[in-house]
DSSP file (Angstrom, degrees, kcal/mol; ACC not computed):
  #  RESIDUE AA STRUCTURE BP1 BP2  ACC     N-H-->O    O-->H-N    N-H-->O    O-->H-N    TCO  KAPPA ALPHA  PHI   PSI    X-CA   Y-CA   Z-CA
    1    1 A M              0   0    0      0, 0.0     0, 0.0     0, 0.0     0, 0.0   0.000 360.0 360.0 360.0 134.6  113.9   70.3   98.8
    2    2 A S     >  -     0   0    0      1,-0.1     4,-2.4     4,-0.0     5,-0.2  -0.254 360.0-113.8 -69.9 160.6  110.9   70.0   96.5
    3    3 A S  H  > S+     0   0    0      1,-0.2     4,-2.1     2,-0.2     5,-0.1   0.836 118.4  53.5 -66.0 -30.6  109.2   73.2   95.2
    4    4 A E  H  > S+     0   0    0      2,-0.2     4,-2.4     1,-0.2    -1,-0.2   0.930 110.4  45.8 -68.7 -43.7  106.1   72.3   97.2
    5    5 A A  H  > S+     0   0    0      1,-0.2     4,-2.3     2,-0.2    -2,-0.2   0.889 112.8  51.1 -64.3 -39.0  108.1   72.0  100.4
    6    6 A L  H  X S+     0   0    0     -4,-2.4     4,-2.4     2,-0.2    -1,-0.2   0.906 109.9  49.4 -64.9 -41.8  109.9   75.2   99.6
    7    7 A A  H  X S+     0   0    0     -4,-2.1     4,-2.6     2,-0.2    -2,-0.2   0.911 110.4  50.7 -64.1 -43.0  106.6   77.0   99.0
    8    8 A K  H  X S+     0   0    0     -4,-2.4     4,-2.6     1,-0.2    -2,-0.2   0.925 110.9  49.2 -59.6 -44.6  105.3   75.7  102.3
    9    9 A E  H  X S+     0   0    0     -4,-2.3     4,-2.5     1,-0.2    -2,-0.2   0.916 111.1  49.2 -62.0 -43.3  108.4   77.0  104.1
   10   10 A E  H  X S+     0   0    0     -4,-2.4     4,-2.1     2,-0.2    -1,-0.2   0.912 112.0  48.5 -62.8 -42.7  108.1   80.4  102.5
   11   11 A H  H  X S+     0   0    0     -4,-2.6     4,-2.4     2,-0.2    -2,-0.2   0.909 111.7  50.0 -64.2 -41.0  104.4   80.7  103.4
   12   12 A F  H  X S+     0   0    0     -4,-2.6     4,-2.7     1,-0.2    -2,-0.2   0.908 109.3  51.1 -64.6 -41.0  105.2   79.6  107.0
   13   13 A E  H  X S+     0   0    0     -4,-2.5     4,-2.2     2,-0.2    -1,-0.2   0.890 110.3  49.5 -62.4 -39.3  108.0   82.2  107.3
   14   14 A A  H  X S+     0   0    0     -4,-2.1     4,-2.3     2,-0.2    -1,-0.2   0.897 111.1  49.7 -65.5 -40.7  105.6   84.9  106.0
   15   15 A L  H  X S+     0   0    0     -4,-2.4     4,-2.4     2,-0.2    -2,-0.2   0.907 110.5  50.2 -63.2 -42.4  103.0   83.8  108.6
   16   16 A A  H  X S+     0   0    0     -4,-2.7     4,-2.2     2,-0.2    -2,-0.2   0.891 110.5  49.5 -64.2 -40.1  105.6   83.9  111.4
   17   17 A A  H  X S+     0   0    0     -4,-2.2     4,-1.9     2,-0.2    -1,-0.2   0.914 110.9  49.6 -64.4 -42.4  106.7   87.4  110.3
   18   18 A H  H  X S+     0   0    0     -4,-2.3     4,-2.4     1,-0.2    -2,-0.2   0.904 109.7  52.5 -62.0 -41.3  103.1   88.6  110.3
   19   19 A H  H  X S+     0   0    0     -4,-2.4     4,-2.4     1,-0.2    -2,-0.2   0.906 106.4  52.8 -62.1 -42.9  102.6   87.1  113.8
   20   20 A R  H  X S+     0   0    0     -4,-2.2     4,-1.8     1,-0.2    -1,-0.2   0.909 109.7  49.0 -60.2 -41.1  105.7   88.9  115.1
   21   21 A Q  H  X S+     0   0    0     -4,-1.9     4,-2.4     1,-0.2    -2,-0.2   0.916 110.2  51.0 -65.5 -41.9  104.2   92.2  113.8
   22   22 A L  H  X S+     0   0    0     -4,-2.4     4,-2.8     1,-0.2    15,-0.2   0.889 108.1  52.9 -62.0 -38.9  100.8   91.4  115.4
   23   23 A E  H  X S+     0   0    0     -4,-2.4     4,-1.7     2,-0.2    -1,-0.2   0.892 108.5  49.8 -64.3 -38.3  102.6   90.7  118.7
   24   24 A I  H  X S+     0   0    0     -4,-1.8     4,-1.3     2,-0.2    -2,-0.2   0.935 113.4  45.6 -64.1 -46.3  104.3   94.1  118.6
   25   25 A W  H  X S+     0   0    0     -4,-2.4     4,-2.4     1,-0.2     8,-0.2   0.891 109.9  55.6 -62.8 -38.8  101.0   95.8  117.9
   26   26 A A  H  < S+     0   0    0     -4,-2.8    -1,-0.2     7,-0.3    -2,-0.2   0.839 103.6  54.6 -64.2 -33.6   99.3   93.8  120.6
   27   27 A E  H  < S+     0   0    0     -4,-1.7    -1,-0.2     1,-0.2    -2,-0.2   0.867 116.8  37.4 -65.9 -34.9  101.9   95.0  123.1
   28   28 A N  H  < S+     0   0    0     -4,-1.3    -2,-0.2     1,-0.2    -1,-0.2   0.731 137.1  14.8 -90.2 -24.3  101.1   98.6  122.2
   29   29 A C    >X  +     0   0    0     -4,-2.4     4,-2.0    -5,-0.1     3,-1.1  -0.496  63.5 169.1-150.6  72.3   97.3   98.3  121.7
   30   30 A P  H 3> S+     0   0    0      0, 0.0     4,-1.8     0, 0.0     5,-0.5   0.801  74.5  68.0 -60.5 -29.0   96.0   95.0  123.2
   31   31 A E  H 34 S+     0   0    0      1,-0.2     4,-0.1     2,-0.2    -5,-0.1   0.878 114.4  27.4 -58.2 -37.3   92.4   96.1  122.8
   32   32 A N  H <4 S+     0   0    0     -3,-1.1     4,-0.2    -7,-0.2    -1,-0.2   0.785 134.3  25.6 -95.2 -31.3   92.7   96.0  119.0
   33   33 A F  H  X S+     0   0    0     -4,-2.0     4,-2.6    -8,-0.2    -7,-0.3   0.589  92.0  85.7-118.5 -11.6   95.4   93.4  118.3
   34   34 A E  H  X S+     0   0    0     -4,-1.8     4,-2.4    -5,-0.3     5,-0.2   0.921  95.1  47.4 -59.9 -44.1   95.6   90.9  121.2
   35   35 A N  H  > S+     0   0    0     -5,-0.5     4,-2.0     1,-0.2    -1,-0.2   0.887 113.6  48.2 -65.6 -37.2   92.9   88.7  119.8
   36   36 A R  H  > S+     0   0    0     -4,-0.2     4,-2.4     2,-0.2     5,-0.2   0.911 111.6  48.7 -68.7 -42.9   94.4   88.7  116.3
   37   37 A A  H  X S+     0   0    0     -4,-2.6     4,-2.3   -15,-0.2    -2,-0.2   0.904 113.1  48.2 -63.6 -40.6   97.9   87.9  117.6
   38   38 A A  H  X S+     0   0    0     -4,-2.4     4,-2.3    -5,-0.2    -1,-0.2   0.897 111.1  50.8 -66.4 -39.5   96.5   85.0  119.7
   39   39 A L  H  X S+     0   0    0     -4,-2.0     4,-2.0     2,-0.2    -2,-0.2   0.923 113.5  43.5 -65.9 -44.8   94.5   83.7  116.8
   40   40 A V  H  X S+     0   0    0     -4,-2.4     4,-2.2     1,-0.2    -1,-0.2   0.886 113.1  52.8 -68.6 -37.0   97.5   83.7  114.4
   41   41 A G  H  X S+     0   0    0     -4,-2.3     4,-2.4    -5,-0.2    -2,-0.2   0.877 107.6  52.0 -63.4 -37.1   99.7   82.2  117.2
   42   42 A A  H  X S+     0   0    0     -4,-2.3     4,-2.5     2,-0.2    -2,-0.2   0.908 108.7  50.2 -64.4 -42.6   97.1   79.4  117.6
   43   43 A E  H  X S+     0   0    0     -4,-2.0     4,-2.5     2,-0.2    -2,-0.2   0.891 110.0  50.3 -64.3 -39.2   97.2   78.6  113.9
   44   44 A I  H  X S+     0   0    0     -4,-2.2     4,-2.0     2,-0.2    -2,-0.2   0.935 111.5  48.1 -64.1 -44.6  101.0   78.5  114.0
   45   45 A A  H  <>S+     0   0    0     -4,-2.4     5,-3.0     1,-0.2     4,-0.3   0.897 111.5  50.9 -61.4 -40.6  100.9   76.1  117.0
   46   46 A R  H ><5S+     0   0    0     -4,-2.5     3,-1.2     1,-0.2    -2,-0.2   0.919 109.4  49.9 -62.5 -44.8   98.3   74.0  115.2
   47   47 A I  H 3<5S+     0   0    0     -4,-2.5    -1,-0.2     1,-0.3    -2,-0.2   0.869 110.8  50.4 -61.8 -36.4  100.4   73.7  112.1
   48   48 A Q  T 3<5S-     0   0    0     -4,-2.0    -1,-0.3    -5,-0.2    -2,-0.2   0.474 118.8-111.8 -82.8  -1.4  103.4   72.7  114.2
   49   49 A G  T < 5S+     0   0    0     -3,-1.2     2,-1.3    -4,-0.3    -3,-0.2   0.667  73.9 136.8  82.3  15.7  101.4   70.0  116.0
   50   50 A R     >< +     0   0    0     -5,-3.0     4,-2.5     1,-0.2     5,-0.2  -0.632  23.4 170.2 -95.9  76.4  101.3   71.7  119.3
   51   51 A E  H  > S+     0   0    0     -2,-1.3     4,-2.8     1,-0.2    -1,-0.2   0.863  70.8  49.6 -60.7 -43.1   97.6   71.1  120.0
   52   52 A L  H  > S+     0   0    0      2,-0.2     4,-2.3     1,-0.2    -1,-0.2   0.904 112.4  47.9 -66.0 -40.6   97.6   72.2  123.7
   53   53 A D  H  > S+     0   0    0      2,-0.2     4,-2.5     1,-0.2    -1,-0.2   0.919 112.3  50.9 -62.8 -42.4   99.3   75.5  122.9
   54   54 A A  H  X S+     0   0    0     -4,-2.5     4,-2.8     1,-0.2    -2,-0.2   0.937 109.5  49.7 -60.9 -46.8   96.9   76.0  120.0
   55   55 A Q  H  X S+     0   0    0     -4,-2.8     4,-2.3     1,-0.2    -1,-0.2   0.922 111.3  49.1 -58.9 -45.2   93.9   75.3  122.2
   56   56 A H  H  X S+     0   0    0     -4,-2.3     4,-2.1     1,-0.2    -1,-0.2   0.918 113.2  46.7 -60.3 -43.8   95.1   77.8  124.9
   57   57 A L  H  X S+     0   0    0     -4,-2.5     4,-2.6     2,-0.2    -2,-0.2   0.868 109.6  53.3 -69.8 -36.6   95.7   80.5  122.3
   58   58 A Y  H  X S+     0   0    0     -4,-2.8     4,-2.4     2,-0.2    -1,-0.2   0.938 111.1  47.4 -60.8 -45.0   92.3   79.9  120.6
   59   59 A E  H  X S+     0   0    0     -4,-2.3     4,-2.5    -5,-0.2    -2,-0.2   0.888 111.1  50.7 -64.2 -38.2   90.7   80.4  124.0
   60   60 A Q  H  X S+     0   0    0     -4,-2.1     4,-2.6     2,-0.2     5,-0.2   0.914 110.1  50.9 -63.8 -42.3   92.8   83.5  124.7
   61   61 A A  H  X S+     0   0    0     -4,-2.6     4,-2.5     1,-0.2    -2,-0.2   0.908 111.0  48.2 -61.5 -42.8   91.7   84.9  121.3
   62   62 A I  H  X S+     0   0    0     -4,-2.4     4,-2.5     2,-0.2    -2,-0.2   0.930 112.6  47.7 -64.0 -46.4   88.1   84.3  122.1
   63   63 A R  H  X S+     0   0    0     -4,-2.5     4,-2.7     1,-0.2    -2,-0.2   0.930 114.8  45.6 -61.0 -45.7   88.3   85.9  125.5
   64   64 A S  H  X S+     0   0    0     -4,-2.6     4,-1.6     2,-0.2     6,-0.2   0.901 112.5  50.4 -67.4 -40.5   90.1   89.0  124.1
   65   65 A A  H  <>S+     0   0    0     -4,-2.5     5,-2.6    -5,-0.2     4,-0.4   0.916 113.0  47.0 -62.9 -42.6   87.7   89.3  121.2
   66   66 A Y  H ><5S+     0   0    0     -4,-2.5     3,-1.0     1,-0.2    -2,-0.2   0.936 112.0  49.8 -62.1 -47.7   84.7   89.1  123.6
   67   67 A A  H 3<5S+     0   0    0     -4,-2.7    -1,-0.2     1,-0.2    -2,-0.2   0.770 117.5  40.2 -64.9 -25.8   86.2   91.6  126.0
   68   68 A N  T 3<5S-     0   0    0     -4,-1.6    -1,-0.2    -5,-0.2    -2,-0.2   0.274 113.9-107.7-112.3  10.6   87.0   94.1  123.3
   69   69 A G  T < 5 +     0   0    0     -3,-1.0     2,-1.3    -4,-0.4     3,-0.2   0.727  67.6 142.7  77.0  23.3   83.9   93.8  121.1
   70   70 A F    >>< +     0   0    0     -5,-2.6     4,-2.5    -6,-0.2     3,-1.1  -0.598  17.4 168.7 -94.3  74.1   85.3   91.9  118.1
   71   71 A V  H 3> S+     0   0    0     -2,-1.3     4,-1.7     1,-0.3    -1,-0.2   0.850  71.6  57.9 -57.9 -38.7   82.3   89.8  117.5
   72   72 A H  H 34 S+     0   0    0      1,-0.2    -1,-0.3    -3,-0.2    -2,-0.1   0.808 112.9  40.6 -64.7 -29.0   83.5   88.5  114.2
   73   73 A N  H X4 S+     0   0    0     -3,-1.1     3,-1.3     1,-0.1    -2,-0.2   0.812 111.1  56.5 -85.2 -34.6   86.6   87.2  115.8
   74   74 A E  H >< S+     0   0    0     -4,-2.5     3,-1.8     1,-0.3    -2,-0.2   0.798  88.2  80.1 -64.2 -27.3   84.8   85.9  118.9
   75   75 A A  T 3<  +     0   0    0     -4,-1.7    -1,-0.3     1,-0.3    -2,-0.1   0.539  68.3  84.2 -61.5  -6.4   82.6   83.8  116.5
   76   76 A I  T <         0   0    0     -3,-1.3    -1,-0.3     1,-0.2    -2,-0.1   0.569 360.0 360.0 -73.7  -5.0   85.3   81.2  116.3
   77   77 A R    <         0   0    0     -3,-1.8    -1,-0.2   -15,-0.1    -2,-0.1   0.541 360.0 360.0 -47.9 360.0   83.9   79.7  119.5
């Protein structure tokens, strides 16, 4: 595996670990973390080429951000 491919894999693993932590926080405090978990999940789906999943998660992130007053996250509309 090339060093570039290895670096991409390491970055993706770090992103996935961060997403898992956000999902745990979102379960305990959805008002603060649901939009962030959905946004990171959407990015993971986009990277993996799962466009429909990404679209659904982006929309979920926007709805949650709007409902909970996170205007800076809602702005991704």
